[in-house]
N, C-alpha and C positions, 0 to 999 in steps of 0.2 A: 557401676563398676563395668557393666560390661559395654558400656556407650565411651567410657574415658581410659580405664585402665589398659586395655591392649588385647593381644591375645593372651590368653593362659594365665594369668592373675591369680596368684593364691589370694586367697579373700578371710578375713576373719571379721564374725559378726559377733560382738556380745552384748548382753543385755543386763543392767543392772537396777535392782530394786533398791531403792535409797530412801531413808525417810522423808517424808513427803512430794519424792520424785518419781520418774523412773527414766532411766537413761540408756542409750542405744549408742554403739559405735560401730561404724565399717570401716575395716583399714585395708588396703591391699598392696601390694610390691611392684604392680604396674607402672607405667608413665610418670605417672604422678600431674603437678603441675604444669608440665609440656602437654599435657593432651590436649589436642585441638577439640573446638565447641562448635557443633551446627547450628547453635544457635533457636535452635527448635524447642528446648525445654526452658525451666523458670530456675534453674541453675538452683547456686546456691545463696543468692539475694532471695529467691523465692521460698526456699529452704526456709531463711533466718523470719521473713515475713509470716511465714505461718506456725512458725514455733511462737514467735513474739505473740501473736492472737490469744494463745491461751496462755500466756505467762512464762513460756519456755526462751531455749537459747539452743543454737547451732554454733558450735567450733569450726572450722575446718582448716585443714590446708597440709604441706607435705611433710611426709614421714620423714625423718632421719634414716639416712642408710637408702632412701629411696620409696615411692610409692606414695599413696594420701589417706588421709584420715577424715571421714565427719562425723562428729558426736553431737548427738542431739539429747537434749534433758527437757522434760517436761512434768510440771507439777502433778500429782494426782489428789483430787478432792478427800479433803479431812471426813470425819463421818459425820460433822455438823453440817456440811453443804453439800454432800452427794445427793442426796435427794433432790434439790433446788437444779442442780446441773441435770438429772436425769430428766424432770420436768421439761425443761427448756427445750 
């Protein structure tokens, strides 16, 4: 948000615990999709690739009325495979 939203944006961060997953949503009222990129980060594609490595998803885009929203959802391990993931 600091990089793309512009000066003084209002930012909301929501964390949702869902059955079998956790979701985080970050939204701002800044410049939205019109923000410039410096090309130094991994961007939305990098976020999507990293989430996909763990079976998750990332959705992002402009908000109605201005600003931008990014939502990531990652599965949480079940009781049966929690031990396997911790040992790996």
